[in-house]
C-alpha angles and dihedrals in degrees: 000000000000130000088248090057092048092048091050091048091050090051093048091047089055095240118152135184115241135179115240126220089263093056098254122123129234140169118249133175117255116237110304116246094209093241120134120248114298124223088260092057091049089051092050091050094047094046092049097050119094100163140005124201133172121220113179106300094347129091110206112204119192115203140181111284112285095011103093096092093049089047092049091049089053090047092051090050091057088069093211114187091219092059117089092177144305141224128201138203126180099298105359134071122195109203113191123209127186095237140025090242092055090049092051091049092047092048091053092046094049091046089053092049091051093045095049093048093047090048089054091050093050091049092050097253123128 
């Protein structure tokens, strides 16, 4: 993945860099439009994911370095009923569910999304 691809993905995800009151900079999502995840967001999520594990009511999603926040933004945009919320670091997303059963279901669903998208990419489809 090139810097140009990452920059384009950040733009399409609606993420902007802002300066905080303390003078540091951070990335934040622009105002949400209320639309469900687009195909591009699904592609960003699927391309970023390297591993998905379930631990109790958490789904731990490992991503390529620097892609966890974009992946989490895509995940939030999916508006999945199983997902209570998620937080992201540099290469890991913690997605919290209310129950163990919801986490297991979410883990299977996200694995399938990533697998389907990656199958399309390897067959030359977009």
